[in-house]
C-alpha positions, 0 to 999 in steps of 0.5 A, spaced: 357 265 040 359 270 045 366 270 048 367 271 056 373 273 059 373 270 066 377 273 071 374 271 077 377 265 080 372 263 086 366 260 082 368 255 077 364 249 079 358 254 076 361 257 070 357 251 066 351 255 067 354 260 062 356 255 057 349 252 058 347 259 056 351 259 049 357 263 052 364 260 050 369 262 056 376 264 056 379 262 063 384 267 066 384 267 074 391 269 075 395 276 073 399 272 068 393 268 064 389 275 064 395 279 061 396 273 056 389 273 054 388 280 053 394 281 049 393 275 045 386 274 044 383 280 045 380 281 038 375 275 041 372 277 047 366 280 047 364 280 055 368 280 061 366 277 068 370 280 074 370 281 081 370 288 085 378 288 087 380 285 080 376 290 076 378 292 069 382 297 067 382 302 061 388 299 058 384 292 058 378 296 055 382 299 050 385 292 048 379 289 047 375 292 041 369 287 041 368 289 049 360 291 050 359 289 057 363 288 063 359 283 069 361 284 076 360 278 080 358 281 087 356 288 089 362 291 089 366 294 083 371 299 086 376 297 081 372 297 074 374 304 071 367 306 070 369 313 066 373 308 061 367 304 060 362 310 059 367 313 054 367 307 050 359 305 051 361 299 055 355 297 059 357 295 067 353 290 071 354 288 078 351 282 083 347 287 088 344 283 093 344 276 090 349 273 095 346 278 101 343 272 105 350 269 105 354 274 107 349 276 112 349 269 115 357 270 115 356 277 118 352 274 124 357 268 125 363 273 125 359 277 130 357 271 135 364 268 134 368 274 136 363 277 142 362 269 145 369 268 144 368 262 140 375 261 137 379 261 144 373 257 147 374 252 142 382 252 142 382 252 150 378 245 150 382 242 144 388 244 149 384 240 155 384 247 159 377 248 159 378 255 160 371 259 162 370 266 161 364 270 161 362 274 155 356 278 153 349 277 151 346 279 145 339 281 147 337 289 148 344 290 145 345 296 140 347 294 133 350 299 128 349 297 121 354 302 116 351 301 109 343 299 109 343 296 102 341 288 101 346 286 105 345 291 111 338 289 111 339 282 111 344 283 117 338 288 120 333 282 120 337 277 123 339 282 129 332 283 130 332 275 131 337 276 136 332 282 140 337 287 138 336 294 137 338 296 130 341 303 127 344 305 121 348 310 117 348 311 110 348 316 104 341 318 106 335 316 111 330 310 108 323 311 109 321 304 108 325 301 115 323 303 123 331 303 124 334 309 127 338 313 122 345 316 125 347 322 120 355 320 120 358 313 121 361 317 128 355 318 130 353 311 129 359 308 132 357 312 139 350 309 139 352 302 137 355 296 142 356 292 135 358 295 129 357 292 122 361 294 116 356 293 110 357 299 105 361 299 098 368 300 097 372 305 093 374 312 094 367 315 096 367 310 103 375 310 104 376 309 112 369 312 114 371 307 120 377 312 122 381 313 129 375 317 132 369 312 130 373 306 133 374 310 139 367 312 139 365 304 139 369 304 145 373 299 149 366 295 150 365 295 142 366 290 137 367 291 129 365 286 124 367 287 117 365 283 111 364 289 106 371 292 104 377 293 108 378 300 105 372 302 109 376 301 116 383 304 117 386 298 119 392 301 123 387 305 127 383 299 128 390 294 130 392 299 135 385 300 138 385 292 139 392 292 142 391 297 147 384 295 149 380 301 146 376 296 142 373 289 145 374 286 138 373 285 131 372 280 126 374 281 119 373 277 112 376 282 108 383 285 108 387 291 104 392 286 100 389 279 100 391 274 101 396 278 105 394 279 112 398 283 117 401 279 122 399 284 128 392 281 126 394 274 126 397 275 133 391 278 137 387 274 141 381 279 140 380 278 133 376 273 128 379 272 121 376 269 115 379 269 108 373 273 104 368 268 104 362 271 106 359 271 100 360 264 098 355 258 099 352 253 093 346 257 092 350 264 093 355 262 088 349 259 083 345 265 084 351 269 082 353 266 076 346 265 073 345 273 075 351 274 070 348 269 065 341 273 065 345 280 064 349 277 058 342 274 055 339 281 056 344 285 053 345 281 047 338 280 046 337 288 046 334 288 052 335 292 059 340 289 063 338 287 070 343 290 075 346 296 071 352 300 074 351 307 073 357 311 073 
């Protein structure tokens, strides 16, 4: 029986999927239990289940002599030391695309909430104020999507249902879509009323949305981030929101989770959620099933389903 070190904390209800497939689990969802498991039970561990922000370090890999595979729960794998994994011959997989419907739903919910002022309107009714403010509609608005992977495509399909015009930026144009390609994030922002961040995190995408890009989106523009906080310059975003150079923002991700800057909490033109875009019963079940399928393939000597290439 293979033993999996589980570092994630968000899918406990679905971990029996792994046990039903014959895997033994060591649960270590906190820094303390993680360090203890690596130090005292490292010789037992064959596989690791983690998330992008939790990662796996080179030192941890070195302390796990039996480690053969690292499974990342979501699409992002920014804190997994890929060079160290490659040097050790450790396979890395992710959950790319599995929770895309849930993330896309949440992105649209955030956009609707921010643009239509839903949280403030709800609060006003609860205070018996009956606050009525005219807000933008969605038909014929220009939506820009940064990153047209599985999540970005799912967002684009939903945006079409709202009669929006879709543009995108990614590392290279796609020849299988009719959406407008913009060569840079700056160009995408300049062509957008609403900008959705749906690109992976990591060094290659750090601060793609910088001060200039936020300024290009403009005082009537809205920004939604359901990807990684590192893609957006948070201080530039806060400054633009505070001074009316951006109409609003909706964020599901933050630089130092679960810490959220007080400046964001006090702004009335921001909607905040606690990194829950990818969480739904179906998404969580499917994501853990993808982990099980990757593990079963790996230990059967077959190609894994969703490999991460360093």
